[in-house]
LUMMAR-871164 format. One line per 5 residues: for each residue x, y, z of C-alpha. Coordinates in steps of 0.1 Angstrom, whole numbers, plus 5000, padded with zeros to 4 digits. Last residue first. Layout:
<recs>
X:Y:Z; ... $
</recs>
This chain:
<recs>
5119:5042:5392; 5095:5069:5407; 5074:5072:5373; 5054:5042:5380; 5050:5035:5416 $
5075:5020:5438; 5072:4983:5447; 5070:4971:5482; 5043:4946:5475; 5035:4943:5440 $
5039:4904:5436; 5020:4901:5468; 4987:4911:5450; 4971:4942:5463; 4973:4958:5429 $
4951:4930:5414; 4952:4930:5376; 4948:4892:5373; 4979:4889:5393; 4995:4864:5368 $
4989:4890:5340; 5000:4921:5359; 5033:4902:5371; 5038:4890:5335; 5037:4928:5324 $
5060:4940:5353; 5086:4912:5344; 5084:4922:5307; 5091:4958:5317; 5119:4950:5336 $
5136:4928:5309; 5132:4955:5282; 5099:4955:5263; 5097:4961:5225; 5096:4924:5216 $
5066:4917:5238; 5040:4914:5210; 5063:4895:5190; 5036:4872:5174; 5001:4888:5166 $
4974:4865:5174; 4955:4852:5144; 4974:4819:5146; 4985:4804:5115; 4977:4768:5104 $
4943:4778:5090; 4917:4751:5091; 4905:4738:5057; 4876:4746:5035; 4866:4736:5000 $
4852:4747:4967; 4828:4773:4980; 4803:4792:4958; 4775:4764:4962; 4781:4766:4999 $
4770:4803:5000; 4791:4825:5022; 4772:4848:5048; 4790:4874:5067; 4787:4881:5104 $
4793:4914:5123; 4789:4904:5160; 4827:4899:5164; 4835:4935:5157; 4870:4939:5170 $
4880:4905:5161; 4868:4912:5125; 4861:4882:5102; 4831:4865:5115; 4816:4836:5095 $
4782:4822:5087; 4784:4792:5063; 4754:4786:5037; 4731:4764:5020; 4725:4733:5042 $
4731:4752:5075; 4763:4767:5090; 4776:4783:5121; 4803:4807:5136; 4833:4799:5112 $
4861:4823:5121; 4873:4840:5089; 4895:4837:5058; 4883:4840:5021; 4896:4826:4992 $
4896:4834:4955; 4896:4813:4925; 4860:4815:4912; 4853:4782:4930; 4861:4797:4963 $
4885:4783:4990; 4874:4791:5024; 4902:4793:5049; 4891:4788:5086; 4904:4805:5116 $
4913:4785:5148; 4892:4788:5179; 4878:4753:5184; 4906:4738:5165; 4931:4748:5192 $
4962:4763:5179; 4997:4749:5187; 5029:4766:5176; 5011:4795:5159; 5011:4816:5191 $
5049:4816:5194; 5061:4843:5218; 5027:4851:5236; 5017:4813:5237; 5052:4804:5250 $
5052:4831:5276; 5019:4822:5292; 5026:4785:5294; 5062:4792:5306; 5047:4814:5336 $
5023:4784:5343; 4986:4785:5338; 4954:4785:5359; 4953:4808:5387; 4975:4834:5368 $
4948:4837:5340; 4919:4843:5362; 4914:4880:5347; 4924:4871:5312; 4888:4876:5298 $
4886:4859:5264; 4890:4878:5232; 4874:4904:5211; 4860:4922:5241; 4887:4948:5246 $
4905:4962:5277; 4897:4970:5314; 4869:4952:5332; 4891:4934:5356; 4913:4921:5330 $
4899:4921:5293; 4913:4909:5261; 4915:4922:5225; 4931:4956:5222; 4941:4952:5259 $
4969:4929:5249; 4982:4955:5224; 5018:4958:5238; 5009:4992:5248; 4980:4983:5269 $
4993:4953:5290; 5027:4975:5292; 5008:5001:5310; 4992:4978:5333; 5025:4962:5342 $
5039:4998:5345; 5013:5007:5369; 5017:4975:5391; 5054:4979:5393; 5071:4947:5406 $
5085:4941:5440; 5089:4904:5434; 5093:4882:5403; 5126:4868:5405; 5152:4852:5381 $
5123:4829:5371; 5109:4857:5350; 5141:4865:5333; 5149:4828:5328; 5115:4822:5312 $
5119:4851:5287; 5153:4838:5275; 5137:4803:5272; 5107:4815:5253; 5126:4837:5227 $
5124:4874:5230; 5136:4892:5200; 5149:4923:5220; 5136:4956:5233; 5157:4985:5245 $
5132:4993:5259; 5114:5024:5272; 5081:5009:5265; 5053:5036:5259; 5036:5055:5287 $
4998:5048:5292; 4972:5076:5299; 4955:5069:5266; 4960:5104:5252; 4950:5099:5216 $
4980:5111:5195; 4988:5146:5186; 5022:5145:5200; 5013:5168:5231; 4986:5145:5239 $
4951:5142:5227; 4917:5137:5241; 4917:5167:5264; 4920:5189:5235; 4888:5177:5222 $
4871:5202:5200; 4852:5220:5227; 4883:5223:5250; 4902:5240:5222; 4870:5261:5211 $
4867:5273:5247; 4905:5283:5251; 4907:5299:5216; 4877:5322:5222; 4896:5352:5235 $
4925:5347:5208; 4900:5352:5181; 4896:5318:5159; 4918:5310:5129; 4946:5294:5144 $
4918:5269:5160; 4911:5257:5125; 4948:5248:5117; 4949:5231:5152; 4918:5210:5143 $
4932:5201:5109; 4964:5189:5128; 4942:5170:5152; 4924:5151:5125; 4956:5143:5106 $
4971:5130:5137; 4941:5109:5145; 4944:5093:5112; 4980:5086:5111; 4983:5050:5122 $
4952:5041:5102; 4916:5047:5112; 4895:5043:5141; 4868:5068:5150; 4866:5082:5185 $
4886:5112:5179; 4860:5122:5154; 4835:5131:5180; 4856:5159:5196; 4865:5170:5161 $
4827:5175:5152; 4823:5197:5183; 4845:5222:5167; 4822:5225:5137; 4790:5226:5156 $
4804:5253:5178; 4816:5273:5148; 4782:5269:5131; 4763:5281:5163; 4785:5311:5166 $
4781:5320:5129; 4811:5317:5106; 4813:5331:5071; 4849:5343:5076; 4882:5325:5084 $
4879:5292:5065; 4912:5273:5063; 4900:5245:5086; 4869:5243:5066; 4886:5220:5038 $
4898:5196:5066; 4862:5193:5081; 4848:5188:5046; 4871:5159:5038; 4866:5143:5073 $
4829:5144:5066; 4833:5127:5032; 4854:5100:5046; 4834:5092:5075; 4858:5072:5099 $
4851:5035:5101; 4844:5021:5137; 4847:4984:5135; 4863:4986:5102; 4890:5008:5113 $
4902:4985:5142; 4900:4954:5119; 4922:4971:5093; 4948:4980:5118; 4948:4945:5133 $
4951:4932:5097; 4985:4945:5094; 5003:4927:5123; 4975:4899:5121; 4985:4891:5086 $
4958:4868:5068; 4933:4874:5095; 4922:4908:5087; 4926:4905:5048; 4890:4892:5038 $
4877:4922:5060; 4894:4947:5036; 4876:4932:5005; 4899:4925:4977; 4890:4937:4940 $
4883:4972:4955; 4852:4994:4957; 4856:5028:4969; 4835:5045:4945; 4806:5023:4953 $
4808:5031:4989; 4798:5067:4983; 4803:5081:5017; 4774:5099:5035; 4774:5136:5043 $
4749:5152:5064; 4765:5170:5091; 4796:5180:5069; 4773:5189:5041; 4754:5215:5062 $
4788:5227:5072; 4800:5231:5037; 4770:5251:5027; 4773:5276:5056; 4811:5278:5052 $
4807:5284:5013; 4780:5310:5015; 4799:5343:5010; 4826:5327:4988; 4861:5330:5006 $
4877:5319:4973; 4896:5289:4992; 4863:5281:5008; 4846:5280:4971; 4876:5260:4957 $
4876:5234:4985; 4841:5228:4985; 4835:5227:4948; 4861:5201:4944; 4848:5178:4972 $
4813:5185:4962; 4820:5172:4926; 4836:5140:4941; 4807:5135:4965; 4782:5136:4937 $
4754:5158:4922; 4765:5191:4934; 4763:5214:4964; 4771:5239:4951; 4758:5247:4915 $
4748:5281:4922; 4782:5290:4939; 4803:5283:4908; 4798:5314:4887; 4795:5336:4919 $
4828:5324:4932; 4846:5330:4899; 4832:5364:4899; 4842:5371:4934; 4877:5361:4926 $
4877:5385:4897; 4867:5413:4918; 4891:5405:4947; 4922:5400:4925; 4930:5364:4915 $
4947:5339:4937; 4979:5326:4921; 4989:5313:4887; 4995:5276:4897; 4973:5270:4926 $
4944:5292:4913; 4949:5283:4875; 4949:5245:4885; 4920:5247:4907; 4898:5264:4880 $
4909:5236:4855; 4901:5210:4882; 4866:5224:4884; 4862:5221:4847; 4874:5186:4846 $
4849:5176:4874; 4822:5192:4855; 4834:5171:4825; 4830:5139:4845; 4796:5150:4856 $
4784:5158:4821; 4784:5193:4810; 4753:5213:4800; 4748:5225:4835; 4782:5243:4834 $
4774:5264:4805; 4810:5274:4796; 4816:5312:4795; 4832:5310:4828; 4862:5294:4814 $
4871:5323:4792; 4866:5347:4822; 4893:5325:4841; 4918:5324:4811; 4922:5363:4804 $
4932:5373:4840; 4947:5340:4843; 4973:5349:4815; 4992:5370:4841; 5007:5339:4857 $
5027:5326:4827; 5016:5294:4810; 5026:5258:4813; 5004:5241:4839; 4976:5266:4838 $
4979:5265:4799; 4976:5227:4797; 4945:5228:4821; 4931:5254:4800; 4934:5234:4768 $
4916:5207:4786; 4887:5228:4796; 4887:5247:4763; 4886:5214:4742; 4856:5202:4765 $
4837:5234:4761; 4841:5241:4723; 4845:5278:4718; 4883:5281:4719; 4898:5317:4715 $
4917:5317:4747; 4931:5281:4741; 4940:5287:4705; 4957:5320:4718; 4980:5299:4739 $
4989:5274:4712; 5021:5284:4695; 5034:5308:4723; 5032:5279:4748; 5060:5261:4727 $
5051:5225:4722; 5055:5197:4749; 5022:5209:4766; 5002:5200:4734; 5016:5163:4733 $
5006:5161:4768; 4973:5172:4762; 4968:5149:4735; 4979:5120:4755; 4955:5129:4784 $
4924:5132:4759; 4934:5097:4746; 4936:5082:4779; 4902:5099:4789; 4884:5082:4759 $
4855:5105:4746; 4878:5128:4726; 4878:5165:4734; 4915:5173:4734; 4916:5149:4704 $
4910:5176:4680; 4941:5196:4692; 4967:5167:4688; 4974:5167:4652; 4974:5204:4645 $
4993:5209:4677; 5020:5182:4669; 5026:5191:4634; 5063:5197:4638; 5078:5184:4671 $
5087:5201:4704; 5099:5177:4730; 5093:5143:4747; 5057:5135:4734; 5047:5138:4697 $
5047:5101:4693; 5026:5097:4722; 4998:5111:4699; 5001:5082:4675; 5003:5057:4704 $
4969:5072:4718; 4953:5069:4683; 4965:5032:4680; 4950:5025:4715; 4916:5039:4702 $
4917:5017:4673; 4923:4987:4696; 4956:4970:4696; 4958:4934:4685; 4966:4911:4714 $
4997:4891:4703; 4994:4855:4691; 5004:4829:4718; 5039:4811:4715; 5036:4774:4721 $
5046:4764:4757; 5011:4762:4770; 5014:4729:4787; 5047:4712:4794; 5052:4718:4831 $
5039:4683:4842; 5008:4697:4856; 5011:4736:4860; 5043:4748:4877; 5052:4768:4908 $
5087:4770:4922; 5097:4784:4955; 5127:4801:4971; 5125:4809:5010; 5134:4836:5033 $
5127:4842:5071; 5124:4879:5076; 5155:4901:5075; 5131:4929:5063; 5127:4911:5032 $
5117:4875:5028; 5098:4852:5002; 5109:4845:4968; 5092:4835:4937; 5096:4813:4906 $
5071:4806:4879; 5078:4776:4856; 5082:4781:4819; 5116:4764:4817; 5134:4795:4812 $
5120:4809:4845; 5091:4830:4847; 5100:4856:4875; 5094:4866:4909; 5105:4891:4939 $
5095:4897:4974; 5064:4878:4988; 5060:4877:5025; 5042:4845:5028; 5027:4841:5063 $
5001:4831:5055; 4997:4817:5022; 4982:4828:4986; 4984:4818:4951; 4961:4829:4921 $
4938:4852:4939; 4918:4864:4909; 4917:4902:4898; 4897:4918:4872; 4909:4944:4847 $
4895:4969:4821; 4922:4982:4796; 4935:5013:4780; 4928:5033:4747; 4894:5019:4744 $
4888:4990:4767; 4912:4960:4761; 4905:4932:4786; 4933:4924:4811; 4930:4894:4837 $
4952:4902:4868; 4963:4871:4885; 4970:4880:4922; 4998:4866:4942; 4989:4868:4979 $
5010:4869:5010; 4991:4895:5030; 5019:4921:5035; 5042:4912:5005; 5014:4914:4979 $
5026:4902:4945; 5009:4910:4912; 5009:4884:4883; 4998:4899:4850; 4975:4877:4830 $
4976:4865:4791; 4996:4833:4802; 4971:4828:4829; 4941:4824:4808; 4962:4805:4783 $
4970:4776:4806; 5004:4778:4820; 5039:4769:4806; 5049:4804:4814; 5063:4829:4788 $
5032:4853:4786; 5028:4854:4824; 5034:4890:4828; 5053:4900:4860; 5047:4923:4889 $
5067:4922:4921; 5063:4940:4954; 5031:4957:4963; 5024:4960:5000; 4987:4956:5009 $
4952:4971:5012; 4929:4971:4983; 4933:4959:4944; 4920:4989:4927; 4922:4983:4888 $
4931:5000:4856; 4940:5029:4879; 4932:5063:4869; 4955:5088:4852; 4964:5123:4863 $
4956:5158:4847; 4921:5148:4844; 4914:5146:4881; 4891:5116:4888; 4920:5097:4906 $
4917:5124:4932; 4951:5139:4939; 4972:5135:4968; 4979:5168:4989; 4965:5157:5021 $
4998:5140:5031; 5023:5139:5003; 5016:5139:4966; 5007:5110:4943; 4989:5122:4912 $
4993:5094:4887; 5012:5112:4859; 5018:5098:4824; 5042:5112:4800; 5039:5079:4779 $
5016:5053:4792; 5019:5034:4825; 4987:5012:4830; 4983:5011:4867; 4974:4983:4890 $
4963:4995:4924; 4970:4995:4961; 4942:5016:4978; 4943:5054:4977; 4938:5073:5010 $
4929:5110:5005; 4894:5108:5023; 4911:5094:5055; 4902:5060:5071; 4936:5044:5063 $
4962:5069:5059; 4990:5049:5077; 4986:5022:5052; 5000:5045:5025; 4991:5028:4992 $
5013:5010:4968; 5015:5008:4931; 5015:4979:4909; 5030:4985:4876; 5019:4983:4838 $
5036:4989:4804; 5018:4982:4770; 5037:4962:4746; 5007:4943:4733; 5021:4911:4749 $
5019:4925:4782; 5048:4945:4797; 5061:4947:4833; 5069:4970:4861; 5081:4967:4897 $
5084:4982:4931; 5060:5009:4928; 5062:5032:4960; 5039:5063:4957; 5034:5071:4920 $
5034:5104:4906; 5058:5098:4879; 5060:5085:4843; 5083:5083:4812; 5115:5102:4822 $
5143:5095:4796; 5178:5086:4804; 5207:5084:4779; 5241:5073:4787; 5231:5040:4808 $
5250:5019:4783; 5220:4996:4775; 5199:5025:4767; 5175:5040:4793; 5137:5044:4801 $
5127:5060:4833; 5098:5054:4858; 5090:5075:4888; 5079:5074:4925; 5065:5106:4939 $
5069:5141:4925; 5069:5157:4961; 5099:5137:4973; 5096:5118:5005; 5118:5123:5037 $
5099:5146:5058; 5065:5131:5045; 5068:5099:5068; 5071:5121:5098; 5040:5108:5118 $
5017:5138:5113; 5020:5131:5074; 5019:5165:5061; 4987:5187:5062; 4983:5209:5031 $
4948:5227:5032; 4932:5216:5001; 4944:5239:4972; 4960:5210:4954; 4987:5212:4926 $
5017:5200:4948; 5042:5211:4920; 5072:5191:4909; 5071:5197:4873; 5086:5180:4843 $
5076:5186:4807; 5062:5154:4796; 5081:5125:4780; 5112:5140:4794; 5148:5139:4780 $
5184:5137:4789; 5174:5133:4826; 5188:5149:4858; 5180:5126:4888; 5144:5121:4900 $
5148:5120:4937; 5142:5087:4954; 5124:5084:4987; 5090:5082:4965; 5099:5048:4949 $
5120:5039:4920; 5116:5021:4886; 5140:5015:4857; 5133:5004:4821; 5158:4991:4798 $
5167:4990:4762; 5168:4967:4730; 5149:4937:4740; 5120:4946:4719; 5096:4943:4749 $
5122:4965:4770; 5142:4948:4797; 5131:4955:4834; 5153:4969:4862; 5136:4970:4897 $
5139:4993:4928; 5153:5026:4938; 5144:5039:4972; 5110:5036:4991; 5121:5004:5010 $
5155:5022:5018; 5176:5044:4998; 5173:5076:4975; 5197:5099:4956; 5206:5077:4926 $
5241:5073:4912; 5241:5065:4874; 5258:5039:4852; 5283:5028:4878; 5306:5004:4860 $
5318:4971:4878; 5342:4947:4860; 5352:4912:4871; 5321:4892:4867; 5329:4855:4867 $
5322:4831:4839; 5359:4830:4830; 5354:4850:4797; 5379:4877:4805; 5355:4907:4804 $
5327:4894:4825; 5306:4925:4831; 5285:4941:4859; 5266:4972:4852; 5256:4994:4881 $
5223:5014:4887; 5225:5036:4920; 5223:5036:4957; 5258:5036:4974; 5287:5012:4970 $
5311:5008:4997; 5295:4978:5015; 5306:4967:5049; 5322:5000:5058; 5292:5021:5046 $
5276:5034:5016; 5238:5041:5018; 5220:5013:5000; 5195:5003:4972; 5219:4990:4945 $
5200:4983:4913; 5222:4958:4896; 5226:4951:4858; 5242:4917:4850; 5258:4920:4816 $
5258:4900:4783; 5233:4926:4770; 5207:4915:4795; 5207:4900:4831; 5185:4920:4852 $
5185:4927:4890; 5166:4950:4912; 5164:4955:4950; 5202:4949:4951; 5221:4951:4985 $
5250:4934:4966; 5283:4939:4950; 5318:4939:4966; 5307:4930:4999; 5332:4929:5026 $
5326:4900:5053; 5330:4868:5033; 5361:4882:5014; 5368:4868:4980; 5377:4900:4963 $
5397:4893:4930; 5369:4904:4905; 5334:4903:4918; 5327:4876:4943; 5293:4858:4937 $
5281:4833:4962; 5277:4801:4949; 5246:4778:4948; 5239:4743:4935; 5204:4727:4935 $
5206:4690:4932; 5190:4687:4967; 5158:4700:4952; 5153:4665:4939; 5141:4666:4902 $
5105:4669:4892; 5110:4703:4874; 5147:4706:4866; 5171:4714:4894; 5183:4749:4898 $
5218:4762:4892; 5220:4793:4915; 5240:4824:4916; 5243:4844:4948; 5247:4882:4952 $
5257:4894:4988; 5241:4914:5017; 5213:4935:5030; 5184:4927:5007; 5201:4896:4998 $
5205:4893:4960; 5195:4866:4934; 5210:4853:4903; 5191:4823:4887; 5210:4802:4861 $
5194:4795:4827; 5227:4801:4808; 5218:4834:4796; 5214:4847:4831; 5180:4847:4850 $
5170:4873:4874; 5160:4877:4911; 5155:4904:4939; 5146:4901:4975; 5165:4875:4993 $
5167:4875:5031; 5201:4866:5044; 5225:4838:5034; 5227:4821:5068; 5219:4787:5054 $
5185:4783:5070; 5177:4817:5061; 5184:4812:5024; 5160:4783:5022; 5158:4764:4990 $
5135:4747:4965; 5100:4749:4979; 5080:4732:4953; 5044:4743:4942; 5019:4724:4920 $
4992:4736:4898; 4965:4712:4887; 4937:4730:4905; 4944:4766:4916; 4969:4772:4945 $
4967:4778:4982; 4998:4775:5001; 5000:4764:5036; 5009:4728:5028; 5039:4740:5007 $
5052:4756:5040; 5042:4724:5060; 5066:4702:5038; 5059:4665:5039; 5025:4671:5020 $
4993:4673:5033; 4961:4658:5028; 4931:4682:5028; 4915:4689:5060; 4878:4680:5063 $
4853:4707:5065; 4837:4699:5030; 4828:4665:5039; 4809:4676:5069; 4810:4665:5104 $
4793:4692:5123; 4808:4695:5159; 4832:4724:5151; 4807:4743:5130; 4784:4747:5159 $
4810:4762:5180; 4790:4791:5193; 4804:4814:5221; 4822:4837:5200; 4849:4859:5219 $
4863:4869:5185; 4894:4847:5191; 4924:4868:5191; 4942:4839:5205; 4953:4845:5242 $
4929:4823:5260; 4932:4791:5240; 4970:4796:5236; 4970:4796:5275; 4967:4758:5277 $
4970:4740:5245; 4974:4702:5261; 4960:4713:5294; 4930:4732:5282; 4922:4703:5258 $
4920:4679:5285; 4888:4697:5297 $
</recs>
């Protein structure tokens, strides 16, 4: 077919799902016609709601000005931006409708320094113009190119020449990198500032704290740090938010326990929100938490801890998300109140996801003292690595793409002629519950008269945010003023919340009085949520005040044992770890029974964006999601297996065999980058508890042969030695054409595996089934064809194998491979590792479809390879995996080089 000659190897190398049907490709349906494009392919790739328009205003990458990650507008309406690893720039933007060539840009030089190499100010991941100053959040370890280290700086123009000439360091911060210090945001009353930082940034000494500071793990689940080393650099308290004055003299800690929130914003009611990240390496573990929108209240805690120590969102001593989004990499978050948009969007938060190129419109609805929320896919593109954004003085939405030295662009989005919706909207009035919460928050930040009397009745309020605010108010007061109230309390809910406060702030010896008091509560008379709160109170006493003596520990175990197993997975998670920790007589037996029969509660894991919808939006991250969904780890079983790794007693030979055999099977599941390491480390902890004479047998039984010395699956293939490079087609062709003789078959086969080719393609029966068999590749296509398709897979895509974007009438979109269709529905496949799994889309829910312009094959697969490794890979591909091919004759075996 002529198609093969026009788009030769691309057809074969696409992660194409290996679907044999092409019914949709031959159906001429009006909904399958491509939309008319503009003159700019980057704009054509954007999906926007009706009547919204997008402009690409500028490309820093095209002008060698780096990759921009932060922006602000000054008092003259000019935009100031920062390269992630370079200078600050100031832009005079053209008006909406004007030619983008009218844009004017200048590189900012502070004072008399005009060097093009030495940077006086930059490397900013946060910018704010306020108080006649430019505030700059530097995220950088000082070096020869830029002497400033991480911290908050204030730039001022002291002589009125419209150039900054004075730099003041307001506070140095200990943290750097993508989890370092981030954004700076003006308060709603425009009288102060808020700053936000990720979990690589230590909390500096503050002048005040909304809640008494504590950096405890507070989890008795066996602590396993991230097996790939991420936890070696993080801080236990996680990411944080502080409130400061304009001079930077007074700092107050507002909230902590995030992972890596990049930005924060306020809605028209003055409530604060942030968009917190997950740890994508934790996919498939029970402690993984999706990216989420959080309402940040006074003294709030959100429970991020390293590794297995993360808190459940159901625990009462942290607050839940307003909305779980799903996988992604959160960057910007802004409120649309000043946008010239329809009211629906002016009352929404706009949340930016860097990984999958989506701006979500988060629609808020007051709900008691907090909010309910829903997410709409407002804007998307692939690739579209979103960094920062802002509503400009003209009411348009401006956003940047880039980061990690990726190609960077500045865009503007506006509605119709940009004149709609510019009248002020009335503020959303606070609910009665929100007013109560705010009254309680007035007692945060230190000891205050009347706090205990006011807050105590609210410890049993039905609203979780009110109970939380009341407990924080109590904890801010001297313990001596309220300890006896807890020990004498008769109301169950008040006693539970008071016990949590006392466990966090009291002295260790009070547990001898507190535990018996908790055991006066009639467990069965509590609601499921109250049962979780009670179990958390027991856990906090154990972890903060120490394990009680044997008689009291036995009493606690006897009190809880009749209720295990309980009525939900969340309750059983808490019961299992407490009872195993206390060495309860039947804890192992009961937990093993759950391990073999447990099923995950999918309702509790629901997110706004389905994981399968993300696979094809970014192959680099989607590949992990696809692999996980093809053989999803059992979350609840993984929890019980981790709990039991600390159990030393209560085992029978049969239970122990069954337990260690579970690990062998668990190594076949697919999770995130750290999943196998977590499983293996739990296995090793469990093996440490078996008699030495039995170690070898249990080690073998639990899958020792399946993992290597690094705790990863033993694939039998060495990793590339490198050094790699950013391979271009011309460079790669020159290397191959210099001579492809005496190549190493074993190394070529290894590179086929470690460069992920074998994840989707087969050669001589080895590899995945998601893509076509490549055994006959070398007999059909040239070296340049092969290399061009690997290095730039999106250059040409066959319509027959391209993914399709389905725009939904509700504002969302779905990306997948169109398998077939009838009069009522489309049948699509989204997972290249499970092409047989199909999803139905009703045509009445679809606004339109178009072919994706981005290949689902991951670019840059060979960038880890050095020239010899690349030669061996190409030799392996061209030979079709034939060890006897002449290209390998005379070559030494792998390992003898």
